[in-house]
C-alpha positions in Angstrom: 105.5 74.5 84.3 107.0 74.3 87.8 103.7 73.5 89.5 103.3 70.4 87.4 106.7 69.0 88.3 107.0 70.2 91.9 104.3 68.9 94.2 105.1 71.2 97.1 104.9 74.3 94.9 101.6 73.1 93.6 100.2 72.6 97.1 101.5 76.0 98.2 100.1 77.7 95.1 96.7 76.0 95.2 96.1 76.6 98.9 97.0 80.2 98.5 94.8 80.9 95.5 91.8 79.4 97.2 92.3 81.1 100.6 93.1 84.5 99.0 90.1 84.3 96.7 88.0 83.9 99.8 89.9 86.7 101.6 89.4 89.2 98.7 85.7 88.3 98.6 85.6 88.8 102.4 87.3 92.2 102.2 85.0 93.3 99.4 81.9 92.1 101.3 82.9 93.9 104.6 83.9 97.1 102.7 80.4 97.1 101.1 78.8 96.3 104.5 80.5 99.4 106.0 79.3 101.6 103.1 75.8 100.1 103.2 75.6 101.0 106.9 76.4 104.6 106.3 80.1 104.2 106.7 82.6 107.0 105.8 86.0 107.1 104.4 87.4 107.4 107.9 85.7 104.1 108.9 86.9 102.4 105.7 90.4 103.6 106.5 90.2 102.3 110.1 89.1 98.9 108.8 92.1 98.8 106.5 94.4 100.1 109.2 93.5 97.3 111.6 94.7 94.8 109.0 98.1 96.6 108.8 99.0 96.8 112.5 100.0 93.3 113.5 102.9 93.0 111.0 104.4 96.2 112.6 103.6 95.5 116.3 104.9 91.9 116.2 107.8 92.0 113.8 110.5 90.7 116.2 108.3 87.9 117.6 107.2 86.9 114.0 110.8 86.7 112.7 112.2 84.6 115.5 109.1 82.3 115.6 109.3 81.7 111.8 113.1 80.9 112.0 112.6 78.6 115.0 109.6 76.6 114.0 109.1 74.3 111.0 107.1 75.9 108.2 104.3 73.3 107.8 102.8 73.2 111.3 103.0 77.0 111.5 101.2 77.5 108.2 98.5 75.0 109.3 98.0 76.7 112.6 97.6 80.2 111.0 95.0 78.8 108.5 93.1 77.2 111.4 93.0 80.5 113.4 91.9 82.5 110.4 89.2 80.0 109.7 87.8 80.2 113.2 87.8 84.1 113.3 86.2 84.4 109.9 83.5 81.8 110.7 82.7 83.8 113.9 82.4 87.0 111.8 80.0 85.2 109.3 77.8 84.1 112.2 77.7 87.7 113.7 76.7 89.1 110.3 74.0 86.4 109.8 72.6 87.1 113.2 72.7 90.9 112.8 75.1 91.2 115.8 78.0 92.6 113.8 79.3 96.1 114.9 82.2 98.2 113.6 84.1 97.3 116.8 83.8 93.6 116.2 84.6 94.1 112.5 87.9 95.9 113.4 88.8 93.1 115.9 88.2 90.4 113.4 90.3 92.2 110.8 93.1 92.6 113.4 93.1 88.9 114.3 93.1 87.6 110.7 95.8 90.1 109.8 97.8 88.9 112.9 97.6 85.3 111.7 98.6 86.4 108.2 101.6 88.3 109.6 103.0 85.0 110.8 101.8 83.1 107.7 103.5 85.2 105.0 107.2 84.9 106.2 106.6 81.2 106.9 105.3 80.8 103.3 108.4 82.6 101.9 110.6 80.3 103.9 108.6 77.2 102.6 109.0 78.4 99.0 112.7 78.7 99.4 112.9 75.1 100.8 110.6 73.7 98.1 112.2 75.2 95.0 115.6 74.5 93.5 117.9 77.5 92.9 117.4 77.5 89.2 113.6 77.5 89.7 113.5 80.3 92.3 112.3 83.1 90.0 109.5 80.9 88.6 108.6 79.8 92.1 108.4 83.4 93.3 106.3 84.2 90.3 103.8 81.5 91.2 103.9 82.5 94.9 103.3 86.2 94.2 100.7 85.4 91.5 98.4 84.0 94.1 97.4 87.4 95.4 96.8 88.9 92.0 95.0 85.8 90.6 92.9 85.5 93.8 92.1 89.2 94.0 91.1 89.3 90.3 88.7 86.3 90.6 87.7 87.2 94.1 86.7 90.8 93.1 84.7 89.6 90.2 83.1 86.6 92.0 82.6 88.6 95.2 80.6 91.3 93.5 78.4 88.7 91.9 77.9 86.6 95.0 77.3 89.5 97.4 74.2 90.4 95.2 73.2 86.7 94.9 73.8 85.1 98.3 74.5 88.0 100.6 77.4 89.2 102.7 77.3 86.6 105.5 77.4 83.7 103.0 80.4 85.3 101.2 82.3 85.6 104.5 81.5 82.0 105.4 83.0 81.0 102.0 86.2 82.6 103.1 86.2 80.4 106.3 85.9 77.4 104.1 88.8 78.6 101.9 91.1 78.8 104.9 90.1 75.3 105.8 91.1 74.0 102.3 94.4 76.0 102.5 95.2 74.3 105.8 94.6 70.9 104.3 97.0 71.7 101.4 99.7 73.0 103.7 99.3 69.9 105.9 100.2 67.8 102.9 103.5 69.6 102.3 106.7 67.5 102.5 109.5 70.0 103.1 113.0 69.0 103.9 113.8 69.8 107.6 116.2 72.6 108.1 119.7 71.7 109.3 119.8 72.1 113.1 121.9 75.0 114.2 124.8 74.3 116.5 125.1 76.1 119.8 128.3 77.7 118.6 126.5 79.0 115.4 123.6 80.2 117.5 125.9 82.1 119.8 127.6 83.7 116.9 124.4 84.5 115.1 124.4 88.1 113.9 121.8 90.6 114.9 118.6 90.9 112.9 119.9 93.9 110.9 123.3 92.7 109.9 122.2 91.7 106.4 121.2 95.3 106.0 124.7 96.5 106.9 126.3 94.1 104.5 123.9 95.1 101.7 123.1 98.8 102.2 120.9 99.0 99.1 118.6 96.5 100.7 117.3 98.6 103.5 117.1 101.8 101.4 115.1 99.9 98.7 112.7 98.4 101.2 112.1 101.8 102.9 111.5 103.3 99.4 108.8 100.6 98.7 107.3 101.2 102.1 107.0 104.9 101.3 105.6 104.0 97.8 103.0 101.8 99.5 101.9 104.9 101.5 100.4 106.2 98.2 99.7 102.9 96.5 97.7 100.8 99.0 95.0 103.4 99.8 93.6 102.7 96.3 91.7 99.9 98.2 90.0 102.7 100.2 89.5 105.0 97.3 88.2 102.5 94.7 84.8 101.9 96.4 84.4 105.7 96.7 85.5 106.4 93.1 83.2 103.7 91.8 80.2 105.0 93.7 80.7 108.8 93.8 82.7 109.6 90.7 81.4 107.0 88.3 78.0 106.6 89.8 78.3 102.8 89.7 77.5 99.9 92.1 79.3 96.9 93.5 79.5 95.3 90.0 81.6 98.2 88.7 83.7 98.1 91.8 84.4 94.4 91.2 85.3 95.1 87.5 87.7 97.9 88.5 89.4 95.8 91.1 89.6 92.9 88.7 91.4 95.1 86.2 94.0 96.0 88.8 94.6 92.4 89.9 94.5 91.0 86.3 97.3 93.5 85.5 99.3 92.2 88.5 98.8 88.6 87.3 100.0 89.5 83.8 103.1 91.4 85.0 103.9 88.6 87.5 104.1 85.9 84.8 105.6 88.1 82.1 108.5 89.0 84.4 110.4 85.8 83.5 110.9 87.1 80.0 111.5 90.8 80.9 115.2 91.3 81.5 115.4 94.8 80.0 117.5 96.2 82.9 120.3 94.5 84.8 120.0 97.1 87.5 117.0 96.0 89.6 116.7 99.4 91.3 116.4 101.1 87.9 113.7 98.6 87.0 111.9 99.5 90.2 112.0 103.2 89.3 110.4 102.5 85.9 107.7 100.4 87.4 106.8 103.1 90.0 106.8 105.7 87.2 104.2 103.7 85.2 102.1 103.0 88.3 102.2 106.6 89.4 101.1 107.9 86.0 98.3 105.3 85.9 96.9 106.6 89.2 97.4 110.3 88.3 95.4 110.3 85.0 92.1 109.2 86.6 92.3 112.3 88.7 92.1 114.3 85.4 89.6 112.2 83.4 86.7 110.2 84.9 86.0 107.4 82.4 85.1 103.8 83.3 87.0 102.2 80.4 90.1 104.4 80.8 90.2 103.9 84.6 90.0 100.1 84.1 92.8 100.2 81.5 95.1 102.4 83.7 94.5 100.1 86.7 95.6 97.2 84.5 98.7 99.1 83.5 99.6 100.0 87.1 99.1 96.3 88.2 101.3 95.0 85.3 104.2 97.3 86.2 104.0 96.4 89.9 103.7 92.7 89.1 107.0 92.7 87.2 108.6 94.7 90.0 107.4 92.4 92.8 108.8 89.2 91.2 112.2 90.7 90.3 112.8 92.0 93.8 111.5 89.1 95.8 113.6 86.7 93.7 116.6 88.8 94.3 115.9 88.8 98.1 115.5 85.0 98.1 118.9 84.7 96.5 120.6 87.3 98.7 119.5 86.3 102.2 120.9 83.2 103.8 118.3 80.4 104.7 118.9 80.8 108.5 117.9 84.4 108.3 114.9 84.2 105.9 112.3 84.2 108.7 113.6 87.4 110.3 114.3 89.0 106.9 110.9 88.5 105.5 109.2 89.5 108.7 111.3 92.7 108.6 110.5 93.1 105.0 106.9 92.8 105.7 107.1 95.4 108.4 109.2 97.8 106.4 106.9 97.5 103.4 103.9 98.0 105.6 105.1 100.6 108.1 103.1 103.3 106.4 99.9 101.3 106.0 98.1 102.3 109.3 98.8 106.0 108.8 98.1 105.8 105.0 94.7 104.1 105.4 93.7 106.5 108.1 94.9 109.7 106.4 93.6 108.8 103.0 90.3 107.8 104.6 90.1 111.3 106.2 91.3 112.9 103.0 88.5 111.1 101.0 86.0 112.7 103.4 87.3 116.2 102.4 88.3 115.9 98.8 86.7 114.2 95.8 88.0 110.7 94.9 89.5 112.3 91.7 91.6 114.7 93.7 92.8 112.0 96.0 94.0 110.1 92.9 96.1 113.1 91.9 97.8 113.0 95.3 98.4 109.3 95.0 99.9 109.6 91.5 102.2 112.4 92.3 103.5 110.6 95.4 104.3 107.4 93.6 106.0 109.3 90.7 108.1 111.1 93.4 109.3 107.7 94.7 110.2 106.6 91.2 112.7 109.5 91.2 114.1 108.2 94.6 114.7 104.7 93.1 116.4 106.3 90.0 118.8 108.1 92.4 119.4 104.8 94.2 120.2 103.0 91.0 122.9 105.6 90.3 124.3 105.2 93.8 124.5 101.4 93.7 125.9 99.7 90.6 125.0 96.3 89.3 127.9 94.7 91.2 126.4 95.7 94.5 123.1 94.1 93.5 124.6 90.7 92.8 123.3 88.1 95.3 125.7 87.5 98.2 127.0 84.0 99.0 125.0 82.3 101.7 127.8 82.4 104.3 128.1 86.2 104.0 124.4 87.1 103.5 
């Protein structure tokens, strides 16, 4: 396994799993705090929206900063800031001083730190892994979210009941501290300094989109798909409580099913080469995910819902690895910071509106009907990707040479 023979990938993976376990527990705890204090779908949507804004508002600053600075100190600084903010939130919860306003602010600050962290991490993975190990490295990197969210959802549901919300949030602060230590131990090769002549001739941020037109259309398509996919984090607590008449343990089990599916799909992607056209593969993955969200709108059953969430997660896990590996190979090293910052923004540009609108929609429709809307939307984007796969042949999806990326 790559993490057993590449120390840097092991440190990146370990730090991310621990910090994201804590973050998922933190998100679950705060979502349950909002519901426990009479919160509505609108308030839940606003909480999620605050976590999506920084990547959009700061996209140009993020890209240039990540390209300019070495990855290791930037990663450590982001972990330190997140640790401080989450520790302050834990203290406010413990002392009963937390309000929705402070909750939104904490979410915005942590998301702002993460908006710098994620592109820097992609850049670090590209520097740490050999070309022949890139897809496996991407699989380990993307697996951290699904592994952490699976274990974080299950452990968070248990710990919220056992030790309370403030202690769970404090655990997340500790996880950021451990992640910072892991990232401080990285030994990445320094990037080759860019000459003044090269810097003067450096192409604008969007040039790699002009040279690979499928790239921007694909990212915009995934951004639109996320408009329907990501609000599941708003709908799941409501579906568990109102439709299935369950508590936080059921919510944890449902979320664990989704993230376990993502983990399975992430690691299975290495052996799944059933389509050379990556856009066609994306169409198939979105079709499966959309159907898996649509069916719970017709039938309310705990076991069926858990199985369908696993199916949706598995399809998206395969999709994520295939596309991110293709991006790593296609984009030149000197543009990775800006590209992944732009990718983050394009994938998330619908998040604020999606969280807010679906939160409002959940106040007016039953969770089952909201699932129908989500499923239909995702299946519609599957048709869009199928059309793109016809427009761009496999030759155009071949990674470009570094000097022309």
